[in-house]
DRENKOLTI-183149 format. One record per residue: residue number from 1; residue in three letters; y, x, z of N, C-alpha, C in turn; chain. Coordinates in Angstrom, 2 decimals, padded with zeros to 5 digits. Last residue first. Layout:
N
R  NUM  ala  Y  X  Z  Y  X  Z  Y  X  Z  A
...
//
This chain:
254
R  254  unk  046.02  014.93  010.58  044.75  014.55  011.66  044.45  016.10  012.37  A
R  253  unk  048.92  013.01  008.88  048.38  014.43  009.59  046.80  014.09  010.62  A
R  252  unk  049.69  011.64  006.51  049.33  011.50  007.20  048.56  012.51  007.48  A
R  251  unk  052.42  011.33  003.44  051.60  012.67  004.43  050.91  011.81  005.83  A
R  250  unk  054.73  009.36  002.45  054.03  010.84  002.04  053.12  011.14  002.26  A
R  249  unk  055.27  006.29  002.16  054.20  006.74  002.72  054.32  008.22  002.44  A
R  248  unk  058.58  005.65  001.52  057.57  006.22  000.81  056.60  006.35  001.82  A
R  247  unk  061.45  003.54  000.49  060.22  004.10  001.28  059.04  004.33  000.85  A
R  246  unk  063.09  001.61  -001.40  063.27  003.79  -001.39  062.41  004.45  -000.27  A
R  245  unk  062.68  -000.80  -000.83  061.89  -000.10  -002.12  062.25  001.11  -002.12  A
R  244  unk  063.10  -002.23  001.67  062.05  -001.66  001.27  061.65  -000.46  000.43  A
R  243  unk  066.70  -001.24  002.64  065.77  -002.21  001.90  064.36  -001.83  001.62  A
R  242  unk  067.30  -000.47  005.99  067.37  -000.42  004.70  066.74  -001.36  003.67  A
R  241  unk  068.93  -002.11  008.72  067.43  -002.19  007.79  067.93  -001.69  006.26  A
R  240  unk  071.43  -001.16  010.85  071.04  -001.92  009.94  069.48  -001.64  008.89  A
R  239  unk  072.77  -001.29  013.47  071.67  -000.56  012.97  071.66  -001.69  012.33  A
R  238  unk  075.03  -002.84  014.02  075.13  -002.05  013.40  073.80  -000.77  012.82  A
R  237  unk  073.95  -004.88  016.08  074.11  -005.04  014.34  074.40  -003.74  013.66  A
R  236  unk  071.19  -003.74  018.07  072.63  -004.30  018.01  072.84  -004.30  016.19  A
R  235  unk  068.74  -003.97  019.96  068.96  -004.55  018.98  069.98  -004.91  018.55  A
R  234  unk  069.04  -001.90  022.97  068.74  -003.45  022.07  068.94  -003.35  021.09  A
R  233  unk  069.02  000.63  024.41  067.52  -000.40  023.70  067.59  -001.40  023.23  A
R  232  unk  070.46  002.66  024.97  070.98  000.79  025.18  069.77  000.63  025.04  A
R  231  unk  069.73  005.27  024.11  069.74  004.77  025.37  070.11  003.08  025.95  A
R  230  unk  070.14  004.82  021.31  068.89  005.22  022.27  069.16  004.61  023.85  A
R  229  unk  072.86  004.63  021.67  071.88  003.28  020.45  070.84  003.66  021.21  A
R  228  unk  073.99  006.75  022.66  073.98  005.13  023.38  073.40  004.32  023.48  A
R  227  unk  073.26  008.52  020.51  072.38  008.86  021.82  072.95  007.13  022.67  A
R  226  unk  074.86  007.92  018.28  073.04  007.79  018.26  072.55  007.77  019.79  A
R  225  unk  077.56  008.18  018.47  077.07  006.79  018.73  075.40  006.70  019.19  A
R  224  unk  078.21  010.41  017.31  077.89  010.61  018.66  077.51  009.17  019.22  A
R  223  unk  079.22  009.20  014.91  077.99  010.14  014.73  077.00  010.51  016.13  A
R  222  unk  080.20  005.93  014.50  080.72  007.52  015.19  079.52  008.08  014.98  A
R  221  unk  079.51  003.75  012.56  079.45  004.04  013.13  079.96  005.60  013.62  A
R  220  unk  081.98  003.64  009.46  081.30  002.43  010.53  080.85  002.62  012.09  A
R  219  unk  081.45  005.49  007.96  082.87  005.74  009.02  082.28  004.51  009.51  A
R  218  unk  078.99  005.83  005.99  080.47  005.01  005.41  082.03  004.94  006.90  A
R  217  unk  077.69  007.42  007.64  077.99  008.25  006.12  079.09  007.36  005.82  A
R  216  unk  076.70  005.66  009.63  077.83  006.95  010.05  078.42  007.38  008.44  A
R  215  unk  075.51  003.57  007.46  076.46  003.39  008.16  077.55  004.29  008.91  A
R  214  unk  073.54  005.66  007.05  074.29  005.11  005.87  075.81  004.43  006.56  A
R  213  unk  071.92  005.73  009.59  072.40  006.91  009.21  073.71  006.69  008.19  A
R  212  unk  071.14  002.87  009.69  072.26  003.58  010.80  072.70  004.70  010.27  A
R  211  unk  069.28  003.22  007.86  070.45  002.32  007.52  071.37  002.59  008.16  A
R  210  unk  067.61  004.93  008.53  067.90  005.27  007.57  069.37  004.48  007.60  A
R  209  unk  066.25  003.48  010.87  067.00  005.12  010.88  068.03  004.93  009.87  A
R  208  unk  065.18  001.50  009.67  066.57  001.15  010.33  066.67  002.39  011.00  A
R  207  unk  063.21  002.61  008.52  064.22  001.96  006.99  065.12  001.62  008.50  A
R  206  unk  061.53  003.49  010.71  062.22  004.61  009.57  063.44  003.44  009.07  A
R  205  unk  060.82  000.71  011.74  062.05  001.85  012.04  062.51  003.26  011.39  A
R  204  unk  058.94  -001.46  011.11  060.53  -001.22  010.61  061.44  -000.34  011.05  A
R  203  unk  058.00  -000.56  013.99  058.30  -001.80  013.05  058.82  -001.72  012.38  A
R  202  unk  057.81  002.59  014.99  057.53  000.91  015.27  058.32  000.38  013.98  A
R  201  unk  055.77  005.34  014.40  056.94  004.55  014.07  056.37  003.12  014.51  A
R  200  unk  054.54  008.75  015.42  054.69  007.56  014.99  055.52  006.77  014.99  A
R  199  unk  055.49  011.41  015.19  054.25  011.31  015.82  053.71  009.70  015.84  A
R  198  unk  057.07  011.98  012.42  057.05  011.86  013.71  055.48  011.88  013.85  A
R  197  unk  059.50  012.51  009.88  058.67  012.90  010.45  058.63  012.88  011.65  A
R  196  unk  061.51  012.39  007.03  061.13  011.76  008.49  060.03  011.88  008.52  A
R  195  unk  064.27  012.62  005.05  062.94  013.26  005.22  062.60  013.13  007.12  A
R  194  unk  065.85  011.18  002.59  065.67  011.30  004.49  064.21  011.85  004.76  A
R  193  unk  067.79  012.58  -000.09  066.54  012.15  000.69  066.12  011.97  002.05  A
R  192  unk  069.85  011.14  -002.14  069.69  011.47  -000.87  068.38  011.05  -000.72  A
R  191  unk  071.76  012.02  -005.17  070.56  011.54  -004.70  070.43  011.73  -003.32  A
R  190  unk  074.05  012.88  -006.49  074.48  011.44  -006.25  072.79  011.54  -005.35  A
R  189  unk  073.40  016.85  -006.06  074.16  015.21  -006.99  074.56  014.03  -006.20  A
R  188  unk  071.26  016.06  -003.79  071.00  017.13  -004.56  072.08  015.81  -005.57  A
R  187  unk  070.40  016.54  -000.12  071.25  015.84  -000.57  071.12  016.83  -002.20  A
R  186  unk  068.31  015.67  002.68  068.49  016.35  001.51  069.23  016.01  000.51  A
R  185  unk  068.30  015.23  006.02  068.63  014.53  004.91  068.95  015.65  003.17  A
R  184  unk  065.90  014.79  008.19  066.35  015.52  007.56  067.05  014.84  005.92  A
R  183  unk  064.08  014.74  011.25  065.02  013.56  010.46  066.22  014.19  009.32  A
R  182  unk  061.35  015.21  013.37  062.23  015.60  011.67  062.87  014.32  010.63  A
R  181  unk  060.12  013.89  015.37  060.13  015.86  014.58  061.03  015.91  013.74  A
R  180  unk  060.15  012.01  017.41  060.61  012.13  016.41  060.66  013.70  015.97  A
R  179  unk  057.74  010.72  019.49  058.23  011.76  019.09  058.78  011.57  017.55  A
R  178  unk  058.54  007.23  021.15  058.00  008.36  019.86  058.43  009.85  019.54  A
R  177  unk  057.90  004.76  023.07  058.25  006.45  023.21  057.34  007.01  021.52  A
R  176  unk  056.86  002.29  022.76  058.25  002.97  022.41  058.67  003.72  021.92  A
R  175  unk  053.59  001.68  022.72  054.50  002.21  023.13  055.85  002.46  022.24  A
R  174  unk  052.61  -002.15  021.79  053.11  -000.30  021.56  054.26  000.06  021.95  A
R  173  unk  053.05  -004.40  022.41  051.87  -003.81  023.35  052.03  -002.05  022.80  A
R  172  unk  054.22  -006.30  021.09  055.08  -005.49  022.56  053.91  -004.78  023.13  A
R  171  unk  054.92  -004.86  017.98  053.87  -005.55  018.72  054.75  -005.39  020.07  A
R  170  unk  057.85  -006.59  016.17  056.90  -005.42  016.83  056.22  -005.50  017.98  A
R  169  unk  059.55  -008.33  015.48  058.51  -008.65  015.06  057.15  -007.33  015.59  A
R  168  unk  062.61  -007.46  015.02  061.41  -008.63  015.65  060.48  -008.37  014.81  A
R  167  unk  062.17  -003.50  014.53  062.35  -004.69  014.01  061.99  -005.55  014.63  A
R  166  unk  063.40  -000.63  016.58  062.53  -001.36  015.90  063.02  -002.43  015.50  A
R  165  unk  065.79  000.60  017.55  065.20  000.88  016.06  064.36  000.19  015.54  A
R  164  unk  065.88  000.44  020.12  066.69  -000.25  019.38  066.52  000.13  017.64  A
R  163  unk  063.27  001.65  020.60  062.88  000.26  021.00  064.31  -000.24  020.08  A
R  162  unk  062.45  004.22  021.29  063.30  004.04  020.18  062.99  002.31  019.83  A
R  161  unk  062.31  006.44  023.24  062.48  004.74  023.47  063.34  004.56  022.49  A
R  160  unk  061.97  009.95  022.23  062.98  009.10  022.64  062.20  007.25  022.97  A
R  159  unk  061.93  013.19  021.67  061.12  012.35  022.15  062.04  011.02  022.86  A
R  158  unk  063.28  014.50  018.82  062.83  014.35  019.73  061.96  013.18  020.82  A
R  157  unk  066.50  013.63  017.13  065.44  014.18  016.89  064.64  014.27  018.66  A
R  156  unk  068.80  012.34  017.12  068.07  011.61  017.22  066.53  011.83  017.71  A
R  155  unk  070.55  014.00  016.84  070.80  013.16  018.09  069.48  012.55  018.35  A
R  154  unk  070.27  014.86  013.89  069.88  015.86  015.08  069.48  015.47  016.75  A
R  153  unk  072.05  012.36  012.90  070.17  012.59  012.80  069.82  013.53  014.06  A
R  152  unk  074.68  013.60  013.48  074.14  011.62  013.83  072.33  012.19  013.90  A
R  151  unk  074.53  015.46  011.25  075.05  015.85  012.97  074.40  014.03  013.88  A
R  150  unk  073.90  014.26  009.32  073.39  015.26  009.54  073.65  015.36  010.99  A
R  149  unk  076.41  012.40  008.73  074.96  011.95  009.13  073.76  012.54  009.58  A
R  148  unk  078.40  014.28  008.97  078.19  013.28  010.10  076.93  012.41  009.89  A
R  147  unk  077.67  015.41  006.27  077.41  016.30  007.60  077.39  015.48  008.61  A
R  146  unk  078.19  013.35  004.46  076.93  013.63  004.97  076.78  014.34  005.89  A
R  145  unk  079.93  011.09  004.37  080.17  011.84  004.62  078.53  012.04  005.23  A
R  144  unk  079.26  009.75  000.71  079.23  009.46  002.11  079.38  011.01  002.82  A
R  143  unk  081.05  008.46  -002.31  080.65  010.08  -001.64  080.60  009.08  000.07  A
R  142  unk  080.95  004.48  -002.47  081.67  006.26  -003.06  080.81  007.49  -002.28  A
R  141  unk  078.36  002.49  -003.34  079.49  002.78  -002.76  079.83  004.56  -003.21  A
R  140  unk  075.73  001.83  -003.73  076.86  000.82  -004.72  078.05  001.32  -004.09  A
R  139  unk  072.97  002.84  -003.27  073.73  002.25  -002.44  075.34  001.29  -003.06  A
R  138  unk  069.95  001.78  -004.39  071.37  001.90  -004.86  071.85  001.73  -004.44  A
R  137  unk  067.04  003.40  -003.10  068.21  002.26  -002.57  069.47  002.51  -002.96  A
R  136  unk  064.04  003.53  -005.26  065.57  004.24  -005.09  066.57  003.22  -003.92  A
R  135  unk  062.06  002.78  -006.80  061.78  003.90  -005.71  062.82  004.07  -005.10  A
R  134  unk  062.94  000.78  -008.89  061.58  000.49  -007.81  061.75  001.44  -006.74  A
R  133  unk  064.73  002.50  -010.20  065.70  001.51  -009.23  064.19  000.80  -008.40  A
R  132  unk  064.62  004.64  -012.07  063.82  005.15  -010.19  064.40  003.85  -009.39  A
R  131  unk  065.13  003.99  -014.04  063.72  004.28  -014.10  063.06  004.47  -012.80  A
R  130  unk  067.93  003.15  -014.48  066.70  001.64  -014.38  065.44  002.56  -014.35  A
R  129  unk  069.52  005.48  -011.30  069.28  004.71  -013.49  068.21  003.73  -013.84  A
R  128  unk  071.73  003.71  -008.46  070.42  004.37  -009.73  069.93  004.35  -010.71  A
R  127  unk  075.03  003.63  -008.44  073.53  003.04  -008.62  072.67  003.64  -009.55  A
R  126  unk  075.97  004.94  -005.25  076.32  004.37  -006.48  075.31  003.31  -007.02  A
R  125  unk  073.62  007.89  -003.99  074.86  006.88  -003.75  075.80  006.59  -005.64  A
R  124  unk  070.75  006.95  -003.37  071.63  007.09  -004.36  073.13  006.42  -004.28  A
R  123  unk  068.10  007.62  -001.51  068.74  006.64  -001.71  069.80  007.27  -002.60  A
R  122  unk  064.46  007.20  -000.22  065.34  008.13  -001.37  065.95  006.63  -001.83  A
R  121  unk  062.67  008.39  002.40  063.38  007.20  001.89  064.08  008.28  001.03  A
R  120  unk  059.25  009.54  003.04  060.37  009.90  002.51  061.31  008.81  002.36  A
R  119  unk  056.90  010.33  006.40  057.80  008.87  005.25  058.98  010.12  004.13  A
R  118  unk  054.42  011.47  007.61  055.99  011.69  007.36  056.13  011.00  006.03  A
R  117  unk  053.20  011.35  011.04  053.04  010.74  009.83  054.85  011.30  009.08  A
R  116  unk  050.30  012.17  013.41  051.56  012.70  012.98  051.82  011.51  011.33  A
R  115  unk  047.95  012.28  014.06  048.69  013.33  015.14  049.95  013.27  014.54  A
R  114  unk  045.25  009.99  013.97  046.19  009.99  013.24  047.26  011.53  014.38  A
R  113  unk  042.91  008.56  015.16  042.88  009.83  015.08  044.26  010.61  014.62  A
R  112  unk  044.46  005.35  014.62  044.08  006.20  016.12  043.77  007.85  016.20  A
R  111  unk  043.83  005.42  011.82  044.84  005.14  012.58  045.28  005.66  014.09  A
R  110  unk  041.49  005.98  011.25  042.60  006.35  010.40  043.83  006.19  011.16  A
R  109  unk  039.26  007.58  012.98  039.96  006.43  013.24  041.00  006.30  012.03  A
R  108  unk  036.09  009.37  013.59  037.00  009.12  013.03  037.67  007.70  013.26  A
R  107  unk  033.63  009.43  014.85  034.59  009.27  015.77  036.16  009.07  014.87  A
R  106  unk  031.77  009.61  012.76  032.02  008.00  013.03  032.86  008.04  014.33  A
R  105  unk  032.65  011.92  010.14  032.36  011.34  011.46  032.44  010.04  011.77  A
R  104  unk  032.57  011.02  007.08  033.48  011.43  007.80  032.64  011.19  009.17  A
R  103  unk  032.81  010.37  003.32  031.83  010.24  004.63  032.73  011.37  005.46  A
R  102  unk  035.14  009.78  000.71  033.99  010.90  001.58  033.90  010.04  002.78  A
R  101  unk  037.34  009.83  -001.53  036.91  008.83  -001.10  035.55  009.98  -000.62  A
R  100  unk  040.46  010.20  -003.37  039.35  010.27  -002.63  038.93  009.06  -001.19  A
R  99  unk  042.52  008.05  -004.35  042.58  009.44  -004.44  041.64  010.10  -003.79  A
R  98  unk  042.98  004.92  -005.82  041.97  005.36  -005.20  041.99  007.27  -005.31  A
R  97  unk  046.31  003.24  -006.44  044.88  004.72  -007.09  044.17  004.94  -005.54  A
R  96  unk  047.72  000.71  -008.11  047.00  001.09  -006.84  045.65  001.90  -006.74  A
R  95  unk  048.99  -000.33  -010.12  049.52  000.43  -009.11  048.86  000.49  -007.82  A
R  94  unk  046.88  -002.08  -011.49  047.64  -001.52  -011.86  048.28  -000.89  -010.76  A
R  93  unk  043.49  -002.91  -009.38  044.79  -002.86  -010.38  045.81  -002.25  -010.50  A
R  92  unk  040.18  -001.24  -010.21  041.91  -001.89  -009.01  042.79  -001.91  -009.97  A
R  91  unk  038.05  -001.07  -011.50  039.57  -002.13  -011.50  039.98  -002.68  -010.86  A
R  90  unk  036.79  001.93  -009.96  036.82  001.37  -011.19  037.52  -000.06  -010.77  A
R  89  unk  037.17  002.74  -007.17  038.51  003.48  -008.01  038.31  002.01  -009.21  A
R  88  unk  034.61  002.23  -006.63  035.52  001.47  -005.77  037.55  002.12  -006.87  A
R  87  unk  032.90  003.79  -008.02  032.95  002.31  -008.07  033.87  001.99  -008.01  A
R  86  unk  033.62  006.30  -008.04  033.86  005.53  -009.14  033.89  004.53  -009.27  A
R  85  unk  033.02  006.46  -005.14  034.17  006.52  -005.27  034.62  006.22  -006.92  A
R  84  unk  030.45  006.48  -005.41  031.09  005.17  -004.58  032.32  005.20  -005.15  A
R  83  unk  029.57  008.55  -006.50  029.16  007.25  -007.27  030.13  006.13  -006.74  A
R  82  unk  030.06  010.06  -004.73  030.80  010.52  -006.05  030.54  009.21  -006.37  A
R  81  unk  028.04  010.02  -003.26  029.05  009.74  -002.68  030.14  009.31  -003.55  A
R  80  unk  024.88  008.67  -004.38  025.82  009.82  -003.90  027.21  009.55  -003.81  A
R  79  unk  023.74  005.94  -002.94  023.74  006.91  -004.23  024.94  007.97  -003.43  A
R  78  unk  023.45  003.88  -000.76  021.91  005.54  -000.75  022.40  006.11  -001.74  A
R  77  unk  025.36  003.29  001.96  025.43  003.51  000.45  024.22  004.46  000.67  A
R  76  unk  026.98  000.63  004.78  025.70  001.40  003.85  025.97  001.72  002.33  A
R  75  unk  030.09  001.30  006.12  029.14  000.75  004.95  028.04  001.97  004.40  A
R  74  unk  033.26  001.24  007.92  031.72  001.72  007.78  031.11  001.12  006.63  A
R  73  unk  036.47  002.80  006.67  035.69  001.26  006.88  033.75  002.23  007.03  A
R  72  unk  039.61  003.68  006.68  038.38  004.08  006.68  037.33  002.63  006.86  A
R  71  unk  042.06  005.24  004.85  042.07  003.95  005.33  040.31  004.55  005.56  A
R  70  unk  046.04  006.34  004.44  044.72  007.12  004.68  044.01  005.25  004.80  A
R  69  unk  047.89  006.73  001.79  047.52  005.93  002.49  046.13  006.36  003.08  A
R  68  unk  050.14  008.53  000.44  049.02  009.21  001.04  048.14  008.36  002.05  A
R  67  unk  052.24  007.47  -001.20  051.38  008.33  -001.50  050.03  008.62  -001.17  A
R  66  unk  053.32  004.38  -001.44  052.40  004.88  -000.54  051.81  006.30  -001.43  A
R  65  unk  056.60  002.12  -000.80  055.05  002.38  -001.25  054.27  003.71  -000.73  A
R  64  unk  057.20  -001.37  000.36  056.91  -000.42  000.39  055.66  000.68  -000.22  A
R  63  unk  056.98  -003.61  -000.69  057.99  -003.71  -001.09  057.68  -002.15  -001.22  A
R  62  unk  055.90  -005.40  002.84  056.28  -005.58  001.44  057.36  -004.70  000.69  A
R  61  unk  055.06  -002.11  004.62  055.47  -003.72  004.45  056.02  -004.05  002.78  A
R  60  unk  052.61  -000.74  006.02  053.93  -000.38  005.30  053.94  -001.85  004.78  A
R  59  unk  051.17  000.28  008.48  051.02  -000.77  008.06  052.76  -001.24  007.48  A
R  58  unk  048.79  003.06  008.62  049.94  002.63  008.45  050.12  001.41  008.04  A
R  57  unk  045.98  003.76  008.27  046.89  004.54  008.74  048.42  004.21  009.29  A
R  56  unk  043.54  000.65  008.04  044.84  001.57  007.37  045.51  002.07  008.76  A
R  55  unk  040.57  000.03  007.82  041.24  000.03  008.88  042.20  001.24  008.33  A
R  54  unk  038.71  -002.63  006.59  039.14  -001.65  006.28  040.14  -001.75  007.29  A
R  53  unk  035.60  -004.75  006.76  037.19  -004.85  006.82  037.37  -003.31  006.72  A
R  52  unk  033.76  -006.87  004.19  033.65  -005.75  005.36  035.22  -005.64  005.43  A
R  51  unk  031.12  -009.17  003.18  032.29  -008.84  003.19  032.56  -007.48  004.39  A
R  50  unk  029.18  -007.99  000.19  029.27  -008.47  001.27  030.71  -007.93  002.19  A
R  49  unk  028.18  -006.30  -002.19  027.57  -007.56  -002.28  027.82  -008.35  -000.33  A
R  48  unk  029.29  -004.01  -002.78  028.33  -003.85  -001.25  027.97  -005.47  -001.36  A
R  47  unk  031.38  -004.63  -004.89  030.21  -003.62  -004.91  029.08  -003.65  -003.81  A
R  46  unk  032.35  -006.61  -003.81  031.74  -006.94  -004.51  030.76  -005.83  -004.92  A
R  45  unk  033.78  -005.48  -000.80  032.84  -006.94  -001.26  031.95  -006.86  -002.36  A
R  44  unk  035.27  -003.54  -002.55  034.68  -003.22  -001.40  033.48  -004.45  -001.36  A
R  43  unk  037.31  -005.40  -003.55  036.62  -004.73  -004.53  035.22  -004.20  -003.52  A
R  42  unk  038.27  -006.45  -000.99  037.55  -007.36  -002.19  036.77  -006.60  -003.01  A
R  41  unk  039.50  -004.36  000.17  038.16  -005.10  000.85  037.38  -006.10  -000.41  A
R  40  unk  041.56  -004.17  -001.82  040.90  -002.81  -001.38  039.35  -003.77  -000.93  A
R  39  unk  042.74  -006.42  -001.17  042.49  -006.17  -002.59  041.57  -005.31  -002.63  A
R  38  unk  043.39  -006.13  001.13  042.90  -007.46  000.85  042.34  -006.87  -000.53  A
R  37  unk  045.40  -004.03  001.43  043.83  -004.22  002.58  043.32  -005.41  001.58  A
R  36  unk  047.21  -004.42  -000.66  046.58  -003.31  -000.82  045.52  -003.51  000.16  A
R  35  unk  047.59  -008.40  -000.77  047.80  -006.70  -000.23  047.36  -005.46  -000.65  A
R  34  unk  047.50  -010.93  -001.43  047.99  -009.83  -002.51  048.65  -008.90  -001.62  A
R  33  unk  046.46  -013.32  000.12  045.65  -012.47  -000.40  046.58  -010.89  -001.35  A
R  32  unk  047.69  -014.79  001.58  047.79  -014.78  000.13  046.92  -013.95  -000.51  A
R  31  unk  047.25  -013.91  004.70  046.74  -015.34  003.98  046.78  -015.35  002.37  A
R  30  unk  047.04  -010.83  004.76  047.79  -011.64  004.67  047.14  -012.97  003.94  A
R  29  unk  046.48  -007.37  005.28  046.11  -008.74  005.49  047.11  -009.69  005.27  A
R  28  unk  048.76  -005.03  004.97  048.02  -005.48  005.83  048.09  -006.94  005.11  A
R  27  unk  050.88  -003.57  003.31  049.32  -003.14  003.52  048.28  -004.20  004.15  A
R  26  unk  052.60  -005.96  000.99  052.71  -004.84  001.96  050.71  -004.32  002.17  A
R  25  unk  052.26  -007.72  -001.38  052.75  -007.90  -000.07  052.74  -007.21  001.27  A
R  24  unk  053.14  -006.11  -004.15  052.56  -005.97  -003.33  053.35  -006.85  -002.07  A
R  23  unk  055.13  -004.93  -006.03  055.00  -006.32  -007.05  053.53  -006.60  -005.51  A
R  22  unk  055.79  -002.66  -005.10  056.82  -003.57  -005.69  056.05  -004.88  -005.92  A
R  21  unk  054.29  000.01  -004.21  054.22  -001.50  -003.29  055.38  -002.66  -004.05  A
R  20  unk  052.48  001.70  -005.13  053.36  001.12  -006.01  053.69  -000.01  -005.29  A
R  19  unk  049.91  004.05  -003.77  050.03  002.71  -004.34  051.91  002.30  -004.37  A
R  18  unk  046.78  005.36  -003.21  048.39  005.82  -003.41  048.92  004.24  -004.13  A
R  17  unk  044.55  006.70  -000.79  045.23  005.76  -001.61  046.78  005.76  -001.73  A
R  16  unk  041.99  007.66  000.43  042.91  007.58  000.39  043.29  007.58  -000.78  A
R  15  unk  038.89  007.13  003.37  039.32  007.00  002.07  041.05  007.34  001.98  A
R  14  unk  036.09  008.02  004.30  037.73  008.00  004.48  038.19  007.90  003.68  A
R  13  unk  033.79  006.21  006.14  034.03  006.16  005.12  035.61  006.98  005.10  A
R  12  unk  030.58  005.41  008.55  031.63  006.09  008.08  032.63  006.87  006.85  A
R  11  unk  027.34  004.50  007.46  028.42  006.00  007.37  029.70  005.63  007.48  A
R  10  unk  024.20  002.57  007.81  025.85  002.68  007.37  026.69  003.92  007.91  A
R  9  unk  021.61  003.78  006.12  022.15  003.95  007.49  023.57  003.91  006.94  A
R  8  unk  019.51  002.50  003.64  020.56  003.17  003.89  020.96  002.67  005.01  A
R  7  unk  015.71  001.48  004.13  017.72  000.97  003.82  018.52  001.98  003.88  A
R  6  unk  013.49  002.93  002.77  014.09  002.91  004.13  015.68  002.20  003.40  A
R  5  unk  011.40  001.30  000.54  011.89  002.42  000.94  013.21  002.00  001.80  A
R  4  unk  008.08  000.32  001.90  009.23  -000.10  001.32  010.46  001.19  001.61  A
R  3  unk  005.35  001.79  001.00  005.98  001.93  001.88  007.56  001.50  001.20  A
R  2  unk  002.23  000.24  -000.88  003.37  001.28  -000.80  004.12  000.98  000.57  A
R  1  unk  -001.17  000.92  -000.03  000.30  -000.20  -000.12  001.15  001.06  -000.22  A
//
């Protein structure tokens, strides 16, 4: 009598994907199903003949982009890993690309194992050209006081309670104390890149940091007010949320 082949044991898989967030409702699963998580889960369900849940490293909002979104899931796969990668990568919609897929130890967690994240927010003084408008905030203003913005950015660096820079809807259980390791403003011509690196970020925190620095550049907020805003821990009007289109998740660190 022939022995039945043993079923494959479930393994933990780590994937990295990139996406243009313009046409999607963000990363996290929503009832409408038009999110990155929903689309990846739907494709995996087709491949594996059953539903499963994936876990992402960052819950990017609707319209936010990613070059390096990490996710993990548990699944049994008896074929070579490269075949799994090719199967998942195929038939994904335009705007989502699977960059890698591999087995990892069971203790790995896309969110909880991360030691930091880097975002870049892109903006343009005046109107961005039509090839950049999906990925850049057109400020429709004259030259900003970038020196004041850089001074204000330095005051935000370090370990602080960033409650004031979170948006309504933040998880009440999340620790608002974060380590902001880098907040650099790089200017080239009319182009401004905000490089933001930290241990983690509250809901819409990066966009609100950028929006507030924009108000500093316009002269609406004094640079040294950053200390007061941090200590006050209240969401006030001068803390402005920059549009989603300029934000991109660049890297997740482990």
